[in-house]
C-alpha beads as a LAMMPS data file, in Angstrom:
LAMMPS data file: protein, C-alpha beads

276 atoms
275 bonds

1 atom types
1 bond types

-500.0 500.0 xlo xhi
-500.0 500.0 ylo yhi
-500.0 500.0 zlo zhi

Masses

1 110.0

Atoms # bond

1 1 1 -10.962 -9.157 -2.425
2 1 1 -12.743 -6.003 -1.300
3 1 1 -12.057 -2.488 -2.482
4 1 1 -9.524 -2.345 0.364
5 1 1 -6.537 -4.646 -0.189
6 1 1 -5.041 -5.897 3.061
7 1 1 -1.995 -7.833 1.866
8 1 1 0.722 -6.724 -0.544
9 1 1 3.323 -9.450 -1.111
10 1 1 6.744 -8.519 -2.465
11 1 1 8.610 -10.926 -4.745
12 1 1 12.029 -10.349 -6.357
13 1 1 11.808 -9.692 -10.074
14 1 1 14.875 -11.771 -10.880
15 1 1 13.301 -14.933 -9.438
16 1 1 10.358 -15.844 -11.690
17 1 1 9.631 -19.032 -9.734
18 1 1 9.160 -17.011 -6.542
19 1 1 6.916 -14.556 -8.388
20 1 1 4.835 -17.481 -9.684
21 1 1 4.347 -18.741 -6.118
22 1 1 3.413 -15.253 -4.952
23 1 1 0.681 -15.081 -7.580
24 1 1 -1.089 -18.077 -5.995
25 1 1 -0.274 -17.213 -2.372
26 1 1 -3.592 -15.545 -1.608
27 1 1 -2.122 -12.041 -1.448
28 1 1 -4.453 -9.283 -2.557
29 1 1 -1.659 -7.623 -4.542
30 1 1 1.688 -9.009 -5.681
31 1 1 4.501 -6.467 -5.908
32 1 1 7.305 -7.532 -8.230
33 1 1 10.391 -5.796 -6.911
34 1 1 13.053 -4.442 -9.233
35 1 1 14.692 -2.355 -6.518
36 1 1 16.051 -3.523 -3.160
37 1 1 15.512 -7.249 -3.716
38 1 1 17.585 -7.309 -6.925
39 1 1 21.377 -7.001 -7.054
40 1 1 22.839 -4.500 -9.541
41 1 1 24.111 -7.235 -11.818
42 1 1 20.647 -8.768 -12.021
43 1 1 18.679 -5.594 -12.794
44 1 1 18.482 -6.145 -16.557
45 1 1 17.362 -9.754 -16.168
46 1 1 14.733 -8.828 -13.552
47 1 1 13.388 -6.086 -15.806
48 1 1 13.147 -8.390 -18.835
49 1 1 11.581 -11.255 -16.861
50 1 1 8.983 -8.926 -15.340
51 1 1 8.100 -7.396 -18.702
52 1 1 7.668 -10.914 -20.110
53 1 1 5.393 -11.937 -17.237
54 1 1 3.212 -8.875 -17.650
55 1 1 2.595 -9.394 -21.348
56 1 1 -0.506 -11.305 -20.202
57 1 1 -3.191 -10.599 -17.582
58 1 1 -2.503 -12.122 -14.173
59 1 1 -4.830 -13.809 -11.637
60 1 1 -4.322 -11.019 -9.083
61 1 1 -3.292 -7.373 -9.432
62 1 1 0.446 -7.084 -10.041
63 1 1 2.368 -3.943 -9.187
64 1 1 6.014 -3.310 -9.960
65 1 1 8.351 -1.435 -7.669
66 1 1 10.783 0.258 -10.013
67 1 1 14.193 1.498 -8.991
68 1 1 14.701 4.913 -7.395
69 1 1 13.582 7.631 -9.788
70 1 1 16.834 9.551 -9.356
71 1 1 19.005 6.497 -10.046
72 1 1 20.432 4.871 -13.187
73 1 1 17.830 2.137 -13.693
74 1 1 14.417 3.791 -13.300
75 1 1 14.063 5.001 -16.886
76 1 1 14.747 1.539 -18.280
77 1 1 12.319 0.019 -15.763
78 1 1 9.533 2.375 -16.801
79 1 1 10.183 1.820 -20.498
80 1 1 10.020 -1.952 -20.050
81 1 1 7.029 -2.415 -17.766
82 1 1 4.776 0.640 -18.096
83 1 1 3.286 -0.481 -21.449
84 1 1 2.621 -4.034 -20.209
85 1 1 -1.086 -5.022 -20.288
86 1 1 -0.710 -7.164 -17.162
87 1 1 0.546 -4.289 -15.028
88 1 1 -1.929 -2.996 -12.420
89 1 1 0.197 -0.344 -10.731
90 1 1 3.633 1.148 -10.186
91 1 1 5.271 1.617 -6.808
92 1 1 7.710 4.495 -6.787
93 1 1 10.461 4.297 -4.165
94 1 1 12.214 7.171 -2.458
95 1 1 9.790 9.829 -3.697
96 1 1 10.476 13.216 -2.128
97 1 1 8.550 15.682 -4.316
98 1 1 5.272 16.105 -6.132
99 1 1 7.123 16.819 -9.376
100 1 1 8.517 13.286 -9.433
101 1 1 5.015 11.856 -9.265
102 1 1 3.779 14.161 -12.023
103 1 1 6.666 13.210 -14.303
104 1 1 6.090 9.475 -13.898
105 1 1 2.313 9.860 -14.207
106 1 1 2.636 11.629 -17.543
107 1 1 5.055 9.062 -18.863
108 1 1 3.012 6.101 -17.603
109 1 1 -0.202 7.548 -19.057
110 1 1 1.438 7.805 -22.464
111 1 1 3.025 4.350 -22.319
112 1 1 0.129 2.416 -20.805
113 1 1 -2.612 3.926 -22.920
114 1 1 -4.661 4.932 -19.903
115 1 1 -4.378 5.869 -16.250
116 1 1 -1.942 3.581 -14.432
117 1 1 -2.284 3.701 -10.627
118 1 1 0.818 4.978 -8.866
119 1 1 1.899 4.478 -5.259
120 1 1 4.590 6.666 -3.721
121 1 1 6.934 5.370 -1.036
122 1 1 8.171 8.028 1.389
123 1 1 11.552 7.031 2.780
124 1 1 13.212 10.191 4.064
125 1 1 12.561 13.051 6.446
126 1 1 12.046 15.392 3.493
127 1 1 9.495 13.036 1.961
128 1 1 7.509 12.851 5.200
129 1 1 7.523 16.645 5.488
130 1 1 6.129 16.850 1.935
131 1 1 3.683 13.969 2.395
132 1 1 0.524 15.894 1.543
133 1 1 2.035 17.600 -1.497
134 1 1 3.098 14.197 -2.815
135 1 1 -0.271 12.627 -1.989
136 1 1 -2.126 15.366 -3.891
137 1 1 0.317 15.580 -6.797
138 1 1 -1.690 13.821 -9.526
139 1 1 -5.008 11.950 -9.958
140 1 1 -3.084 8.820 -10.966
141 1 1 -1.558 8.609 -7.488
142 1 1 -3.721 6.164 -5.536
143 1 1 -1.701 5.744 -2.386
144 1 1 1.292 6.660 -0.280
145 1 1 3.221 4.565 2.214
146 1 1 6.352 4.701 4.339
147 1 1 9.547 2.827 3.553
148 1 1 10.509 2.383 7.175
149 1 1 13.978 0.888 6.794
150 1 1 15.363 3.874 4.915
151 1 1 13.374 6.361 7.002
152 1 1 14.696 4.838 10.219
153 1 1 18.248 5.235 8.947
154 1 1 17.640 8.792 7.764
155 1 1 16.204 9.860 11.112
156 1 1 18.632 7.910 13.259
157 1 1 15.707 6.327 15.076
158 1 1 16.710 3.519 17.432
159 1 1 13.326 2.650 18.943
160 1 1 10.298 1.644 16.868
161 1 1 8.123 4.188 18.662
162 1 1 10.325 6.901 17.198
163 1 1 8.589 6.364 13.840
164 1 1 5.065 6.894 15.151
165 1 1 4.952 10.622 14.408
166 1 1 5.997 9.980 10.801
167 1 1 3.477 7.164 10.506
168 1 1 0.657 9.385 11.718
169 1 1 1.809 12.187 9.442
170 1 1 1.476 9.927 6.416
171 1 1 -1.924 8.601 7.522
172 1 1 -3.198 12.176 7.860
173 1 1 -1.688 13.228 4.523
174 1 1 -3.354 10.346 2.718
175 1 1 -6.729 11.156 4.211
176 1 1 -6.365 14.868 3.487
177 1 1 -5.644 14.078 -0.157
178 1 1 -8.644 11.749 -0.429
179 1 1 -6.542 8.602 -0.733
180 1 1 -7.101 5.221 0.876
181 1 1 -5.441 4.632 4.252
182 1 1 -1.792 3.639 3.804
183 1 1 -0.603 0.072 4.188
184 1 1 2.064 -0.602 6.777
185 1 1 5.682 -1.175 5.852
186 1 1 7.061 -4.719 5.909
187 1 1 7.921 -6.592 9.108
188 1 1 11.411 -7.859 8.219
189 1 1 11.590 -10.902 10.530
190 1 1 9.558 -13.561 8.732
191 1 1 9.754 -15.922 11.737
192 1 1 8.427 -13.403 14.261
193 1 1 4.710 -13.865 13.698
194 1 1 3.773 -12.756 17.215
195 1 1 5.727 -9.558 16.757
196 1 1 4.082 -9.080 13.374
197 1 1 0.609 -9.436 14.891
198 1 1 1.413 -6.937 17.653
199 1 1 2.877 -4.489 15.151
200 1 1 -0.197 -4.808 12.930
201 1 1 -2.468 -4.086 15.897
202 1 1 -0.454 -0.956 16.608
203 1 1 -0.553 0.081 12.955
204 1 1 -4.291 -0.412 12.817
205 1 1 -4.683 1.805 15.884
206 1 1 -2.694 4.508 14.076
207 1 1 -4.998 4.379 11.046
208 1 1 -3.172 2.076 8.647
209 1 1 -5.076 -0.468 6.592
210 1 1 -3.281 -3.653 5.591
211 1 1 0.403 -4.350 5.254
212 1 1 3.182 -5.236 2.867
213 1 1 4.764 -8.659 3.365
214 1 1 7.940 -10.398 2.244
215 1 1 6.856 -14.007 2.828
216 1 1 3.532 -15.830 2.312
217 1 1 3.486 -17.028 5.939
218 1 1 2.940 -13.411 6.987
219 1 1 -0.256 -13.016 4.972
220 1 1 -2.799 -14.726 7.280
221 1 1 -1.398 -12.868 10.300
222 1 1 -1.846 -9.522 8.553
223 1 1 -5.330 -10.388 7.358
224 1 1 -6.493 -11.519 10.804
225 1 1 -5.099 -8.371 12.388
226 1 1 -6.928 -6.077 10.007
227 1 1 -10.262 -7.862 9.728
228 1 1 -12.975 -6.455 12.022
229 1 1 -14.171 -8.489 14.992
230 1 1 -17.759 -9.428 15.733
231 1 1 -18.338 -6.454 18.024
232 1 1 -16.975 -4.044 15.416
233 1 1 -19.244 -5.567 12.785
234 1 1 -22.307 -5.265 15.015
235 1 1 -21.521 -1.620 15.754
236 1 1 -21.000 -0.884 12.065
237 1 1 -24.283 -2.531 11.134
238 1 1 -26.101 -0.421 13.717
239 1 1 -24.550 2.758 12.365
240 1 1 -25.368 1.978 8.748
241 1 1 -28.926 0.989 9.666
242 1 1 -29.450 4.211 11.605
243 1 1 -28.051 6.262 8.739
244 1 1 -30.496 4.648 6.333
245 1 1 -33.484 5.808 8.381
246 1 1 -32.330 9.229 9.602
247 1 1 -30.893 12.273 7.854
248 1 1 -27.946 14.300 9.168
249 1 1 -25.915 13.841 12.333
250 1 1 -27.504 11.912 15.171
251 1 1 -26.844 10.083 18.412
252 1 1 -27.435 6.320 18.722
253 1 1 -29.249 4.869 21.766
254 1 1 -25.890 3.938 23.336
255 1 1 -24.729 7.557 23.129
256 1 1 -22.402 7.289 20.137
257 1 1 -22.489 10.259 17.790
258 1 1 -22.952 9.464 14.095
259 1 1 -22.232 11.701 11.132
260 1 1 -21.157 11.153 7.524
261 1 1 -17.532 10.343 8.386
262 1 1 -18.608 7.769 10.981
263 1 1 -21.001 6.180 8.481
264 1 1 -18.254 5.962 5.862
265 1 1 -15.964 4.220 8.366
266 1 1 -18.765 1.789 9.244
267 1 1 -19.331 0.992 5.598
268 1 1 -15.628 0.251 5.184
269 1 1 -15.800 -2.078 8.192
270 1 1 -18.682 -3.997 6.610
271 1 1 -16.837 -4.191 3.303
272 1 1 -13.857 -5.721 5.080
273 1 1 -16.144 -8.069 7.029
274 1 1 -17.250 -9.688 3.797
275 1 1 -13.777 -11.233 3.568
276 1 1 -14.356 -13.272 6.735

Bonds

1 1 1 2
2 1 2 3
3 1 3 4
4 1 4 5
5 1 5 6
6 1 6 7
7 1 7 8
8 1 8 9
9 1 9 10
10 1 10 11
11 1 11 12
12 1 12 13
13 1 13 14
14 1 14 15
15 1 15 16
16 1 16 17
17 1 17 18
18 1 18 19
19 1 19 20
20 1 20 21
21 1 21 22
22 1 22 23
23 1 23 24
24 1 24 25
25 1 25 26
26 1 26 27
27 1 27 28
28 1 28 29
29 1 29 30
30 1 30 31
31 1 31 32
32 1 32 33
33 1 33 34
34 1 34 35
35 1 35 36
36 1 36 37
37 1 37 38
38 1 38 39
39 1 39 40
40 1 40 41
41 1 41 42
42 1 42 43
43 1 43 44
44 1 44 45
45 1 45 46
46 1 46 47
47 1 47 48
48 1 48 49
49 1 49 50
50 1 50 51
51 1 51 52
52 1 52 53
53 1 53 54
54 1 54 55
55 1 55 56
56 1 56 57
57 1 57 58
58 1 58 59
59 1 59 60
60 1 60 61
61 1 61 62
62 1 62 63
63 1 63 64
64 1 64 65
65 1 65 66
66 1 66 67
67 1 67 68
68 1 68 69
69 1 69 70
70 1 70 71
71 1 71 72
72 1 72 73
73 1 73 74
74 1 74 75
75 1 75 76
76 1 76 77
77 1 77 78
78 1 78 79
79 1 79 80
80 1 80 81
81 1 81 82
82 1 82 83
83 1 83 84
84 1 84 85
85 1 85 86
86 1 86 87
87 1 87 88
88 1 88 89
89 1 89 90
90 1 90 91
91 1 91 92
92 1 92 93
93 1 93 94
94 1 94 95
95 1 95 96
96 1 96 97
97 1 97 98
98 1 98 99
99 1 99 100
100 1 100 101
101 1 101 102
102 1 102 103
103 1 103 104
104 1 104 105
105 1 105 106
106 1 106 107
107 1 107 108
108 1 108 109
109 1 109 110
110 1 110 111
111 1 111 112
112 1 112 113
113 1 113 114
114 1 114 115
115 1 115 116
116 1 116 117
117 1 117 118
118 1 118 119
119 1 119 120
120 1 120 121
121 1 121 122
122 1 122 123
123 1 123 124
124 1 124 125
125 1 125 126
126 1 126 127
127 1 127 128
128 1 128 129
129 1 129 130
130 1 130 131
131 1 131 132
132 1 132 133
133 1 133 134
134 1 134 135
135 1 135 136
136 1 136 137
137 1 137 138
138 1 138 139
139 1 139 140
140 1 140 141
141 1 141 142
142 1 142 143
143 1 143 144
144 1 144 145
145 1 145 146
146 1 146 147
147 1 147 148
148 1 148 149
149 1 149 150
150 1 150 151
151 1 151 152
152 1 152 153
153 1 153 154
154 1 154 155
155 1 155 156
156 1 156 157
157 1 157 158
158 1 158 159
159 1 159 160
160 1 160 161
161 1 161 162
162 1 162 163
163 1 163 164
164 1 164 165
165 1 165 166
166 1 166 167
167 1 167 168
168 1 168 169
169 1 169 170
170 1 170 171
171 1 171 172
172 1 172 173
173 1 173 174
174 1 174 175
175 1 175 176
176 1 176 177
177 1 177 178
178 1 178 179
179 1 179 180
180 1 180 181
181 1 181 182
182 1 182 183
183 1 183 184
184 1 184 185
185 1 185 186
186 1 186 187
187 1 187 188
188 1 188 189
189 1 189 190
190 1 190 191
191 1 191 192
192 1 192 193
193 1 193 194
194 1 194 195
195 1 195 196
196 1 196 197
197 1 197 198
198 1 198 199
199 1 199 200
200 1 200 201
201 1 201 202
202 1 202 203
203 1 203 204
204 1 204 205
205 1 205 206
206 1 206 207
207 1 207 208
208 1 208 209
209 1 209 210
210 1 210 211
211 1 211 212
212 1 212 213
213 1 213 214
214 1 214 215
215 1 215 216
216 1 216 217
217 1 217 218
218 1 218 219
219 1 219 220
220 1 220 221
221 1 221 222
222 1 222 223
223 1 223 224
224 1 224 225
225 1 225 226
226 1 226 227
227 1 227 228
228 1 228 229
229 1 229 230
230 1 230 231
231 1 231 232
232 1 232 233
233 1 233 234
234 1 234 235
235 1 235 236
236 1 236 237
237 1 237 238
238 1 238 239
239 1 239 240
240 1 240 241
241 1 241 242
242 1 242 243
243 1 243 244
244 1 244 245
245 1 245 246
246 1 246 247
247 1 247 248
248 1 248 249
249 1 249 250
250 1 250 251
251 1 251 252
252 1 252 253
253 1 253 254
254 1 254 255
255 1 255 256
256 1 256 257
257 1 257 258
258 1 258 259
259 1 259 260
260 1 260 261
261 1 261 262
262 1 262 263
263 1 263 264
264 1 264 265
265 1 265 266
266 1 266 267
267 1 267 268
268 1 268 269
269 1 269 270
270 1 270 271
271 1 271 272
272 1 272 273
273 1 273 274
274 1 274 275
275 1 275 276
């Protein structure tokens, strides 16, 4: 795995056998879900099973999506999993303010004994409007992303293109706060691999990097969509080579303009290319 994860596979916390399969699926990050994938009557079991799993280090980074911070289960989720040594990050659903991030960051820091990476999911119109404030809320916050199902319902959007402004808003907010590019929201139809590939291509064009998945069969499609092609790699190599021999902004022989931001993007491309 590079410094830029491309695949984030969700697995329901109340199904340990499914979580075990996710851990060997090839996903860059496994997200154990205590929220939407778990029925109310199974919350306590999912929480206990996840805490038990995370008593030990895992073969890949494991994040936990806790329940909504304003709901009845979040406090118990945080108390159970935040201290776990096998936990690599917390995903916070339905975040709509910077203060929520700060509160969880302080609690997680105390419980985990060090900085625990946090990822905020923006799932409402208010959250999207406050995207930069959330993204810049605390140093422990390492990423933001959209929860598109809830956002679609909140906005009353009927066509997928109706989410593009919100998507771009979150991409810009992440960049402005110095965070990594967001990962795309899940593609809910696990059989529609062609649609997934097309959606990933669109997301990549908007500035996303990688995608959450709900089934292992989606992982290779996401990875292929987000890996650079041969022409991209050649262009990136030329940019990095030119930057190593010249100082400041410059123009390449083919007319492309190169400055620090372009070089950084080229370096990211080469980092991703090492996965090929």
